[in-house]
C-alpha positions as CSV (number, residue, x, y, z in Angstrom):
1,M,49.6,45.6,101.8
2,S,49.1,42.0,101.3
3,N,48.9,40.3,97.9
4,S,45.6,38.5,97.1
5,S,44.7,36.3,93.9
6,R,41.7,37.3,91.8
7,S,39.3,34.5,90.8
8,V,37.6,34.3,87.3
9,P,33.9,34.5,87.7
10,E,32.0,31.4,86.4
11,P,29.2,31.8,83.9
12,S,26.0,32.4,85.6
13,T,23.3,29.8,85.5
14,V,21.2,32.2,83.6
15,G,23.8,32.6,80.8
16,R,24.3,28.8,80.5
17,Q,20.6,28.3,80.1
18,A,20.3,31.1,77.5
19,F,23.0,29.4,75.4
20,A,21.4,26.0,75.7
21,D,18.1,27.5,74.7
22,R,19.6,29.1,71.6
23,R,21.3,25.8,70.5
24,E,18.2,23.8,71.0
25,G,16.2,26.3,69.1
26,S,18.6,26.1,66.1
27,V,18.4,22.3,66.2
28,T,14.6,22.4,66.3
29,I,14.6,24.8,63.3
30,L,17.1,22.5,61.5
31,F,15.0,19.4,62.1
32,G,11.9,21.3,61.0
33,L,13.5,22.3,57.8
34,M,14.8,18.8,57.2
35,G,11.4,17.4,58.0
36,L,9.9,19.8,55.4
37,I,12.4,18.8,52.8
38,M,11.8,15.1,53.5
39,L,8.1,15.7,53.3
40,L,8.6,17.4,49.9
41,V,10.9,14.6,48.7
42,I,8.4,11.9,49.8
43,G,5.5,13.9,48.4
44,A,7.4,14.5,45.1
45,S,8.1,10.8,44.8
46,V,4.3,10.1,45.3
47,D,3.5,12.7,42.7
48,M,6.1,11.3,40.3
49,A,4.8,7.8,40.8
50,R,1.3,9.1,39.9
51,W,2.8,11.0,36.9
52,L,4.7,7.9,35.6
53,H,1.6,5.7,35.9
54,A,-0.6,8.3,34.1
55,R,2.1,8.9,31.4
56,T,2.5,5.2,30.7
57,E,-1.2,4.7,30.3
58,T,-1.5,7.8,28.1
59,V,1.4,6.9,25.8
60,S,0.0,3.4,25.4
61,A,-3.5,4.7,24.8
62,V,-2.3,7.1,22.1
63,D,-0.2,4.4,20.4
64,S,-3.2,2.1,20.4
65,A,-5.5,4.8,19.1
66,V,-3.4,6.0,16.2
67,L,-2.8,2.4,15.1
68,A,-6.5,1.6,15.2
69,G,-7.3,4.7,13.2
70,A,-4.6,4.0,10.6
71,R,-5.7,0.4,10.3
72,N,-9.2,1.7,9.6
73,L,-7.7,3.9,6.8
74,Q,-5.8,0.9,5.5
75,V,-8.5,-1.7,5.5
76,N,-11.8,0.2,5.1
77,G,-10.9,3.1,3.0
78,L,-9.9,6.7,3.3
79,D,-12.7,8.0,5.4
80,A,-10.8,10.4,7.6
81,A,-13.8,11.2,9.9
82,V,-14.4,7.5,10.6
83,A,-10.7,6.9,11.3
84,V,-10.5,9.9,13.7
85,A,-13.6,8.8,15.5
86,L,-12.3,5.3,15.9
87,A,-9.0,6.6,17.2
88,Q,-10.7,8.8,19.8
89,S,-12.9,5.9,21.0
90,Y,-9.8,3.7,21.4
91,Y,-8.0,6.4,23.3
92,E,-10.9,7.0,25.7
93,A,-11.4,3.3,26.3
94,N,-7.8,2.8,27.2
95,V,-7.5,5.6,29.8
96,L,-10.4,4.6,32.0
97,D,-8.1,3.4,34.8
98,R,-5.7,6.4,34.5
99,P,-5.6,8.9,37.4
100,A,-7.9,11.8,36.9
101,L,-6.3,14.7,34.9
102,S,-6.8,18.4,35.3
103,K,-6.8,18.8,31.5
104,D,-7.0,16.3,28.6
105,T,-7.4,17.8,25.1
106,I,-5.8,15.0,23.2
107,T,-7.5,14.5,19.8
108,F,-6.5,12.8,16.5
109,K,-6.1,13.9,12.9
110,V,-5.3,12.4,9.5
111,E,-2.3,13.8,7.8
112,D,0.0,13.2,4.8
113,D,-2.7,13.0,2.2
114,G,-4.6,10.4,4.1
115,T,-1.7,8.0,4.8
116,S,-1.1,8.7,8.5
117,I,-2.9,9.6,11.7
118,T,-1.4,11.3,14.7
119,A,-2.4,12.9,18.0
120,E,-2.4,16.5,19.2
121,G,-3.4,18.4,22.3
122,T,-2.4,18.5,26.0
123,A,-2.7,16.1,29.0
124,L,-1.9,17.6,32.4
125,L,-1.9,15.8,35.8
126,D,-2.6,17.8,39.0
127,T,0.1,17.5,41.7
128,T,-0.6,17.0,45.4
129,F,2.6,17.6,47.3
130,L,4.6,19.4,44.6
131,K,2.2,22.3,44.9
132,L,4.2,23.2,48.0
133,A,7.1,23.9,45.7
134,G,5.0,25.9,43.3
135,I,4.5,23.1,40.8
136,N,0.8,22.7,40.2
137,T,0.6,20.4,37.2
138,L,2.8,18.0,35.3
139,P,2.5,17.4,31.5
140,L,2.2,13.8,30.5
141,L,3.7,14.4,27.1
142,K,6.0,17.1,25.8
143,L,3.9,20.1,24.9
144,A,5.9,20.5,21.6
145,G,4.3,17.3,20.4
146,S,7.6,15.4,19.7
147,E,6.3,12.5,21.8
148,Y,3.0,12.2,20.1
149,S,2.8,9.0,18.2
150,K,2.0,8.9,14.5
151,A,0.8,5.7,12.8
152,V,2.2,5.8,9.3
153,L,1.5,3.6,6.3
154,S,4.7,2.8,4.5
155,V,4.5,5.6,1.9
156,N,7.9,6.3,0.5
157,G,9.4,4.4,3.4
158,N,11.1,1.0,3.6
159,A,9.3,-1.8,5.4
160,E,10.4,-5.2,6.6
161,F,9.1,-6.9,3.4
162,S,9.4,-6.6,-0.3
163,L,6.6,-5.7,-2.6
164,E,5.9,-6.6,-6.2
165,V,2.8,-5.1,-7.9
166,S,1.7,-5.8,-11.4
167,L,-0.9,-3.3,-12.8
168,M,-3.1,-4.6,-15.6
169,L,-4.5,-1.4,-17.3
170,D,-7.3,-1.4,-19.8
171,I,-6.4,0.8,-22.8
172,T,-9.2,-0.4,-25.1
173,G,-11.3,1.9,-27.2
174,S,-14.1,1.9,-24.7
175,M,-11.8,3.9,-22.4
176,C,-12.1,6.8,-24.8
177,N,-15.0,9.3,-24.9
178,S,-18.1,8.2,-26.8
179,G,-17.5,8.3,-30.5
180,S,-13.7,8.1,-30.3
181,S,-11.9,5.0,-31.5
182,S,-8.5,6.0,-30.0
183,C,-7.4,8.6,-27.5
184,T,-4.6,9.6,-25.0
185,S,-6.9,11.9,-23.0
186,G,-10.6,12.1,-22.1
187,E,-12.6,11.5,-18.9
188,K,-12.1,7.7,-18.6
189,I,-8.5,7.2,-19.6
190,T,-7.4,10.3,-17.7
191,A,-9.2,8.9,-14.6
192,M,-7.4,5.6,-15.0
193,K,-4.0,7.3,-15.5
194,D,-4.5,9.5,-12.4
195,A,-5.6,6.5,-10.3
196,A,-2.7,4.3,-11.4
197,K,-0.1,7.1,-10.7
198,D,-1.6,7.7,-7.3
199,L,-1.2,4.0,-6.4
200,I,2.4,4.0,-7.6
201,N,3.3,7.1,-5.6
202,V,2.0,5.3,-2.5
203,V,3.5,1.8,-2.9
204,V,6.9,2.6,-4.4
205,W,9.2,3.7,-1.7
206,D,11.7,6.5,-2.3
207,S,14.3,4.5,-0.2
208,Q,15.0,1.0,-1.6
209,G,17.2,-0.9,0.8
210,S,17.4,-4.5,1.8
211,Y,13.7,-4.7,1.0
212,S,12.3,-3.3,-2.2
213,S,9.0,-2.2,-3.7
214,R,8.5,-2.4,-7.5
215,V,5.7,-2.0,-9.9
216,A,5.1,-3.5,-13.4
217,L,2.7,-2.1,-16.0
218,V,0.7,-4.3,-18.3
219,P,-1.4,-2.2,-20.7
220,F,-3.7,-4.4,-22.8
221,S,-6.3,-4.1,-25.5
222,A,-6.7,-6.6,-28.4
223,A,-3.3,-8.1,-27.5
224,V,-0.2,-7.3,-25.3
225,N,2.8,-5.6,-26.7
226,F,5.9,-7.1,-25.1
227,G,8.2,-4.2,-26.3
228,T,11.9,-4.9,-26.1
229,L,11.7,-8.4,-24.5
230,D,13.2,-11.3,-26.3
231,P,11.0,-12.0,-29.3
232,S,11.7,-15.7,-29.0
233,I,9.0,-15.9,-26.4
234,V,6.5,-16.2,-29.3
235,H,6.5,-19.0,-31.9
236,P,8.6,-18.3,-34.9
237,G,6.7,-18.0,-38.2
238,P,6.5,-16.3,-41.5
239,A,6.1,-12.6,-42.0
240,G,2.7,-13.3,-43.6
241,K,0.4,-16.2,-44.3
242,K,-2.8,-16.9,-46.3
243,L,-5.8,-18.0,-44.2
244,D,-9.6,-17.8,-44.5
245,N,-11.3,-15.0,-42.8
246,A,-14.7,-15.4,-41.0
247,L,-16.5,-14.9,-44.4
248,G,-14.6,-17.9,-45.8
249,S,-12.4,-15.8,-48.1
250,S,-8.7,-16.6,-48.4
251,V,-6.9,-13.5,-47.4
252,W,-3.3,-12.4,-46.5
253,W,-2.5,-11.9,-42.8
254,T,0.7,-10.0,-41.7
255,R,2.6,-10.7,-38.6
256,A,2.3,-7.9,-36.0
257,S,5.7,-7.1,-34.5
258,A,6.2,-7.4,-30.7
259,C,2.6,-8.5,-30.1
260,A,1.6,-11.7,-28.3
261,A,-1.6,-13.7,-28.1
262,E,-2.3,-16.7,-25.8
263,R,-0.4,-19.9,-25.3
264,F,-1.9,-23.2,-26.2
265,G,-1.2,-26.7,-24.9
266,P,-0.5,-28.0,-21.3
267,N,1.0,-24.6,-20.2
268,A,-1.9,-22.5,-21.4
269,Y,-2.6,-21.4,-17.8
270,S,0.9,-21.6,-16.5
271,D,3.7,-19.2,-15.8
272,A,6.3,-21.6,-17.2
273,A,9.0,-19.9,-19.2
274,P,8.2,-20.1,-22.9
275,T,10.7,-22.5,-24.6
276,D,10.9,-24.5,-27.8
277,T,7.4,-25.6,-28.9
278,D,5.8,-24.2,-25.7
279,R,5.7,-20.5,-26.6
280,L,3.2,-17.7,-26.9
281,T,1.3,-17.2,-30.1
282,A,2.4,-14.5,-32.6
283,V,-0.4,-12.1,-33.7
284,Y,-1.4,-11.8,-37.3
285,T,-3.7,-9.1,-38.5
286,S,-5.0,-7.9,-41.9
287,N,-2.7,-4.8,-41.9
288,G,0.2,-6.1,-39.7
289,L,-0.5,-3.6,-37.0
290,C,-0.9,-4.5,-33.4
291,Q,-3.1,-3.0,-30.7
292,P,-1.5,-1.9,-28.4
293,D,1.4,-0.4,-30.2
294,S,5.0,0.2,-28.9
295,Q,4.1,3.2,-26.8
296,N,1.8,0.9,-24.8
297,A,4.3,-1.9,-24.2
298,V,4.7,-3.7,-20.9
299,V,7.0,-2.2,-18.3
300,P,8.7,-5.0,-16.1
301,L,9.1,-4.5,-12.4
302,T,10.8,-1.2,-11.5
303,S,11.1,1.2,-8.6
304,D,11.6,4.1,-10.9
305,K,8.5,6.2,-10.2
306,S,9.4,8.8,-12.9
307,L,9.6,6.1,-15.5
308,L,6.3,4.5,-14.4
309,N,4.4,7.8,-14.3
310,S,5.8,8.8,-17.7
311,K,4.8,5.5,-19.3
312,I,1.3,5.9,-17.9
313,D,1.0,9.5,-19.1
314,G,1.8,8.2,-22.7
315,L,-0.8,5.4,-22.8
316,Q,-3.1,5.6,-25.8
317,A,-6.4,3.7,-25.8
318,A,-7.7,1.8,-28.8
319,G,-8.9,-1.7,-29.8
320,A,-10.9,-4.6,-28.4
321,T,-10.6,-6.3,-25.0
322,G,-8.3,-9.3,-24.7
323,G,-8.6,-9.4,-20.9
324,H,-7.2,-12.9,-20.6
325,L,-4.0,-11.7,-22.2
326,G,-3.6,-8.8,-19.8
327,T,-4.3,-11.2,-16.9
328,A,-1.6,-13.6,-18.2
329,W,1.0,-10.9,-18.5
330,A,0.2,-9.5,-15.1
331,W,1.2,-12.9,-13.9
332,Y,4.3,-13.1,-16.1
333,M,5.7,-9.8,-14.7
334,L,5.5,-11.4,-11.2
335,S,6.7,-14.8,-12.0
336,P,10.3,-15.9,-11.1
337,E,9.9,-18.4,-13.9
338,W,10.3,-15.5,-16.3
339,G,13.5,-14.3,-14.5
340,N,15.8,-15.1,-17.5
341,I,13.5,-13.3,-19.9
342,L,13.0,-10.1,-18.0
343,P,15.8,-7.6,-17.4
344,V,18.0,-8.4,-14.4
345,A,16.8,-5.5,-12.4
346,S,13.2,-6.5,-13.0
347,S,13.6,-10.2,-12.1
348,P,10.8,-11.2,-9.7
349,Q,11.8,-12.8,-6.4
350,P,11.1,-16.5,-5.6
351,Y,7.7,-17.7,-4.6
352,S,9.2,-19.2,-1.5
353,L,9.6,-15.8,0.1
354,L,5.8,-15.5,0.2
355,S,5.6,-18.0,3.0
356,Q,8.7,-16.8,5.0
357,V,8.2,-14.2,7.7
358,S,10.3,-11.4,9.1
359,S,10.9,-10.7,12.8
360,S,7.7,-8.6,12.8
361,G,5.7,-11.7,11.6
362,R,5.0,-10.4,8.2
363,P,5.8,-12.3,5.0
364,L,9.1,-11.3,3.5
365,L,7.4,-10.8,0.1
366,Q,4.0,-9.8,-1.3
367,K,3.1,-10.4,-4.9
368,I,0.1,-8.4,-5.9
369,A,-1.8,-8.3,-9.2
370,V,-4.3,-5.5,-9.8
371,L,-6.6,-6.2,-12.7
372,M,-8.4,-3.2,-14.1
373,T,-11.0,-3.2,-16.9
374,D,-14.0,-1.2,-18.1
375,G,-15.7,-3.8,-20.3
376,E,-16.4,-7.3,-21.4
377,Y,-13.5,-9.6,-22.4
378,N,-14.2,-10.2,-26.1
379,M,-11.0,-10.9,-27.9
380,Q,-9.4,-14.4,-28.2
381,Y,-7.2,-16.0,-30.8
382,C,-6.7,-19.2,-32.7
383,D,-3.4,-21.0,-32.6
384,T,-2.7,-19.6,-36.1
385,G,-2.4,-16.2,-34.5
386,V,-5.6,-14.6,-36.0
387,R,-8.7,-13.6,-34.1
388,D,-11.2,-16.4,-33.7
389,K,-14.6,-15.9,-35.4
390,N,-16.3,-15.3,-32.1
391,A,-14.1,-12.3,-31.2
392,N,-15.1,-8.7,-31.4
393,G,-14.7,-7.0,-34.8
394,N,-15.9,-7.3,-38.4
395,Y,-15.7,-10.5,-40.4
396,F,-12.8,-9.3,-42.5
397,S,-10.6,-8.9,-39.4
398,K,-11.3,-12.4,-37.9
399,G,-10.2,-15.9,-39.0
400,N,-12.6,-18.7,-39.9
401,C,-11.6,-20.6,-36.7
402,E,-12.3,-21.0,-33.0
403,S,-9.9,-20.7,-30.1
404,A,-9.0,-24.1,-28.6
405,N,-8.8,-22.4,-25.2
406,G,-12.3,-21.0,-25.3
407,S,-13.5,-17.4,-24.6
408,S,-11.4,-14.6,-23.3
409,A,-13.4,-14.6,-20.0
410,S,-13.1,-18.3,-19.4
411,Q,-9.3,-18.1,-20.1
412,A,-9.0,-15.2,-17.7
413,R,-10.7,-17.1,-14.9
414,A,-8.6,-20.2,-15.4
415,M,-5.4,-18.0,-15.3
416,C,-6.5,-16.3,-12.1
417,A,-7.1,-19.6,-10.4
418,S,-3.5,-20.7,-11.3
419,M,-2.1,-17.3,-10.1
420,K,-3.8,-17.6,-6.7
421,A,-2.6,-21.2,-6.3
422,K,0.9,-19.8,-6.5
423,G,0.3,-17.4,-3.6
424,I,-0.3,-14.2,-5.7
425,T,-2.9,-11.8,-4.2
426,I,-5.4,-10.5,-6.8
427,Y,-7.3,-7.2,-6.6
428,S,-10.0,-6.5,-9.3
429,V,-11.1,-3.1,-10.3
430,G,-14.1,-2.6,-12.6
431,F,-14.8,0.8,-14.1
432,Q,-18.3,1.7,-15.1
433,L,-19.2,-1.9,-15.7
434,A,-22.7,-3.1,-16.5
435,A,-24.1,-4.2,-13.2
436,G,-24.3,-8.0,-13.0
437,G,-22.6,-8.5,-16.4
438,G,-20.0,-11.1,-17.4
439,S,-17.1,-8.8,-16.7
440,E,-18.2,-8.1,-13.2
441,A,-18.6,-11.9,-12.6
442,T,-15.1,-12.5,-14.1
443,L,-13.5,-9.9,-11.9
444,T,-15.2,-11.2,-8.8
445,Q,-14.1,-14.7,-9.6
446,C,-10.5,-13.6,-10.2
447,A,-10.2,-11.6,-7.0
448,T,-8.7,-13.2,-3.9
449,S,-11.9,-12.5,-2.0
450,Q,-15.0,-10.3,-2.2
451,D,-13.0,-7.7,-0.1
452,H,-10.5,-7.6,-3.0
453,V,-13.2,-6.4,-5.6
454,F,-13.7,-2.7,-6.3
455,L,-16.4,-1.4,-8.6
456,A,-16.1,2.3,-9.6
457,N,-18.7,4.4,-11.3
458,N,-16.8,7.6,-11.8
459,A,-13.3,9.1,-11.7
460,A,-13.3,9.8,-8.0
461,E,-14.4,6.3,-7.1
462,L,-11.7,4.8,-9.4
463,K,-9.0,6.8,-7.8
464,Q,-10.4,5.8,-4.4
465,S,-10.4,2.2,-5.4
466,F,-6.7,2.3,-6.4
467,R,-5.8,4.2,-3.3
468,N,-7.7,1.7,-1.1
469,I,-5.6,-1.1,-2.7
470,A,-2.4,0.8,-2.1
471,M,-3.3,1.3,1.5
472,K,-4.2,-2.3,2.1
473,I,-0.9,-3.6,0.8
474,S,1.2,-0.9,2.7
475,D,3.0,-1.6,5.9
476,L,1.7,0.0,9.1
477,R,4.2,1.4,11.6
478,L,4.5,3.8,14.5
479,S,6.8,6.8,14.4
480,K,7.3,9.8,16.7
């Protein structure tokens, strides 16, 4: 038997072809999957570009809308409905070029007791390519609302400027109910107290940092009680003196402790610090009593809201209306010239800061005087310290003399002109004034502009007036 070698059979042509077909099929499937993934990636990038564009326009529109609404609250009063309508119109006007949305329920609302406006609702963008991945819509803002802007007026928050506000508050007898000569409560004085405290709670920030907000109180009636301030601000003089009263009878007048009348001479309408012969006039009365008394003394600038509110709660109304004296002291509380007279913590900042601006473009300091009264200015003094014969009151309580400075109203107007020349902004608030009367004319002339005049006929309007002022002088900022 002969040996023969066995040969290994080669793959058949059919087998090779089957293998090739299987490999090409796998590659085709692989390329198909890769193509689908690339299509999804490209599609997703298109959808995301549309989303980013729509989101940017939506965020910008919401920011503009809440700022517009809050500015309306700040400038034109606390009409929430008007502010919300304005915000909505701003929003709709600013999304006209935005890609069409499947859902947009963004609306606006006023919050925080009328001191802020924010957005709420949903904005969804339909996808085109991401639908293939089961993603049908994309929210433009976080549904939890954390990205919705809020325009906030600086209530209890520090802004990039300092604020000094002097409140002149009428505590004359006319602030009492009819028939009462003095009171601590009643419709009118209670309305004034509530309105003043509301303003304080808005403009005095809880956080006092590199910038501060402080308020001074200047209660006034027949005179101003300067409380614990250095008594040398008034002219020295005897405890009592004999002078004629308005009837021509020589009577005894007694010096009223801690009370001041006007200043005479070249600085009558100036905030120069009282020194030497250039001081305020001491008050002399028939009984040695001063209206207002010590519980109604001025409170220099402070950020202590508890103290301010407590002092307001304790105010007692009585006496005539020395409006020019309240006006003068409203200025003194804001004047850096009085820095060495007032407590260190209450020292007003320099006038120069009124014209310096922060990085946001706002002045570094605002000095605001709010002058509130409910009646005609009818009490002025002679340089002897007694009421002049044209002042309010009976003849026994007035001297037989006339004020060298003129009437209380004319003095108040001159004082206001000097205040405004220094850069102080003046708001005037009249409460139940006779329409077209002298007091309304004085308040209008004193105010920085007609927009700074508020005339209230009832308690609600008085509170609204004070709140409007507080909002006007507050900072406006965006927060999330």
